[in-house]
C-alpha positions in Angstrom: -177.7 -14.4 65.5 -180.4 -11.8 65.7 -183.1 -14.5 65.6 -181.4 -16.3 68.5 -181.4 -13.1 70.5 -185.1 -12.5 69.7 -185.9 -16.1 70.9 -183.9 -15.7 74.1 -185.4 -12.2 74.8 -188.9 -13.4 74.2 -188.5 -16.1 76.8 -187.0 -13.7 79.3 -189.8 -11.2 78.7 -192.6 -13.7 78.4 -193.6 -12.3 75.0 -194.2 -14.4 71.9 -191.3 -13.9 69.4 -193.6 -12.5 66.8 -194.9 -9.8 69.2 -191.4 -8.9 70.2 -190.3 -8.6 66.6 -193.4 -6.6 65.7 -192.8 -4.2 68.6 -189.2 -3.8 67.5 -190.1 -3.1 63.9 -192.8 -0.6 65.1 -190.2 1.3 67.3 -187.7 1.3 64.4 -190.2 2.6 61.9 -191.5 5.3 64.3 -188.0 6.5 64.9 -187.2 6.7 61.2 -190.4 8.6 60.6 -189.5 11.1 63.3 -186.1 11.7 61.6 -187.8 12.1 58.2 -190.4 14.4 59.4 -187.7 16.6 61.0 -185.8 16.8 57.8 -189.0 17.6 55.9 -190.0 20.3 58.4 -186.5 21.9 58.1 -186.8 22.2 54.3 -190.4 23.5 54.6 -189.4 26.2 57.2 -186.5 27.3 55.0 -189.0 28.3 52.3 -192.0 29.2 54.4 -194.2 26.4 53.2 -196.0 23.4 54.8 -195.6 20.9 51.9 -194.0 20.0 48.7 -197.1 21.1 46.9 -196.9 24.6 48.5 -193.2 24.8 47.5 -194.1 23.9 43.9 -196.8 26.6 43.9 -194.3 29.2 45.0 -191.9 28.2 42.3 -194.7 28.2 39.7 -195.8 31.7 40.8 -192.2 32.9 40.5 -191.9 33.7 44.2 -188.8 31.5 44.4 -186.5 30.9 41.4 -186.5 27.2 40.5 -182.7 27.3 40.3 -182.5 28.3 44.0 -184.8 25.5 45.2 -184.0 22.6 42.8 -181.9 20.5 45.2 -184.2 21.0 48.2 -187.3 20.4 46.0 -185.8 17.1 44.8 -184.8 16.1 48.3 -188.2 17.0 49.7 -189.9 14.9 47.1 -187.7 11.9 47.9 -188.2 12.4 51.7 -192.0 12.6 51.2 -192.0 9.3 49.2 -189.9 7.6 52.0 -192.3 9.0 54.6 -195.3 7.5 52.8 -193.6 4.1 52.5 -192.8 4.0 56.2 -196.3 5.1 57.1 -197.7 2.3 55.0 -195.4 -0.2 56.6 -196.4 1.0 60.0 -200.1 0.7 59.2 -199.5 -2.9 58.2 -198.1 -3.6 61.6 -201.2 -2.5 63.3 
């Protein structure tokens, strides 16, 4: 069904199907990256850091108890990994 829609749309827009699909994938990945970056930024702001590494340093220096940050640290690590995957996929579309 989606492939049929892409075929029909490519004819209407005068774009090759591959280009239409590529643009759609790019738009989807860029939107997901924006969402991920917003979630990452929210966690970083909460602890006054700019990255997972800075958060880890604060924990290691004892500025923030590990027990207070464990869930957010784990989530931030996961979100950063997802961000890297999406950025890699986006670069392959270029």
